C-alpha positions in Angstrom: -1.4 3.4 -13.5 1.1 2.8 -10.9 1.4 0.6 -8.1 4.0 0.7 -5.5 3.8 -2.4 -3.3 6.0 -1.9 0.0 6.9 -5.2 2.4 9.7 -6.5 3.7 9.6 -10.0 2.5 9.3 -10.7 -0.9 7.6 -13.4 -1.0 4.4 -11.2 0.7 5.0 -8.2 -2.1 4.1 -11.5 -4.9 1.1 -12.4 -2.9 0.2 -8.9 -3.0 0.6 -8.6 -6.9 -0.8 -12.1 -7.6 -3.8 -11.2 -6.0 -3.8 -7.7 -7.5 -3.9 -9.6 -10.7 -6.8 -11.8 -9.6 -8.7 -8.5 -8.8 -8.2 -7.4 -12.2 -5.5 -4.9 -11.8 -2.5 -6.7 -13.3 -2.3 -4.4 -16.4 -0.9 -1.6 -14.4 2.8 -0.6 -13.9 3.7 -2.7 -10.3 7.0 -1.3 -8.5 7.7 -2.9 -5.5 9.7 -1.5 -2.1 11.7 -3.5 0.5 10.7 -1.2 3.4 9.3 2.2 4.6 12.6 4.1 3.6 12.6 2.9 0.1 8.8 3.3 -0.2 9.1 7.2 0.7 12.3 7.5 -2.0 10.3 5.6 -4.4 7.1 7.9 -4.1 9.4 10.8 -5.0 11.1 9.6 -7.7 8.5 7.0 -9.5 5.3 9.2 -8.7 3.0 6.0 -8.3 -1.1 6.5 -8.3 -1.5 4.2 -4.8 0.8 2.6 -2.3 0.4 -0.6 -0.9 2.3 -1.2 2.1 2.8 -3.5 5.1 2.4 -1.9 8.4 5.9 -3.5 10.3 9.1 -3.3 8.4 12.7 -2.6 9.1 14.4 0.7 8.4 11.2 2.7 8.6 7.8 1.4 9.5 4.8 1.9 6.9 2.7 4.0 9.0 6.5 6.3 9.5 6.6 6.3 5.6 3.1 7.4 5.4 3.6 10.0 8.0 6.7 11.0 5.7 4.8 11.6 2.9 2.4 13.5 4.4 4.7 16.0 6.1 6.6 16.5 2.5 3.0 17.1 1.3 3.0 13.9 -0.8 -0.7 13.4 -0.8 -0.8 9.6 -2.9 -3.7 7.8 -1.8 -1.9 5.0 0.5 -3.2 1.6 2.0 -2.1 -0.8 4.2 -1.9 -4.8 3.7 -1.1 -5.7 6.7 -1.3 -9.0 9.4 -3.4 -6.6 11.9 -6.4 -5.2 11.3 -7.6 -4.0 14.9 -9.8 -1.1 15.5 -6.8 0.7 17.0 -4.7 0.0 13.6 -7.4 1.0 11.3 -7.8 4.2 13.5 -4.4 5.2 13.7 -4.1 4.6 10.1 -6.9 7.0 9.2 -5.7 9.5 11.5 -2.3 9.3 9.5 -4.2 9.8 6.1 -4.2 6.1 5.0 -7.3 5.6 2.4 -8.0 1.9 3.5 -6.3 -0.9 5.4 -6.8 -4.6 4.4 -6.1 -7.1 6.9 -4.4 -10.7 6.1 -5.8 -13.0 5.0 -6.8 -10.9 2.0 -9.1 -11.6 -1.0 -9.0 -10.1 -4.7 -12.7 -9.0 -3.8 -11.0 -6.7 -0.7 -8.3 -5.7 -3.1 -10.8 -4.2 -5.9 -13.1 -2.5 -3.2 -10.2 -0.8 -1.6 -8.5 0.4 -4.7 -12.1 1.3 -6.3 -12.5 3.8 -3.0 -9.0 5.6 -4.8 -10.3 5.7 -8.1 -7.8 3.2 -9.2 -10.2 0.7 -12.0 -9.4 -2.5 -13.7 -6.9 -2.5 -15.8 
């Protein structure tokens, strides 16, 4: 299985990857994108099984990346790992086709629960 982690902060990508490992998902192939535009390109080139994306990024936001993928007919499970977890953001994410939204600070259990909803099993 392949997981794409998209965040403009290298440190935050490493924290997400560490949390994935703590949640039992460290054996999956993990690839990284620095912004939404790169995430869209990597989804098209790499065909990941799930995308974990920040919301606010330069060049293209996570929500715009999700909308671009859905408009292209690409249904990869897509979830947000973001600092904002308001009901408005959760609703907007769901309407755009997101599978989940994990708000920071997050736990390995939150990752495991969210990933299990899209069929990603521990590795």
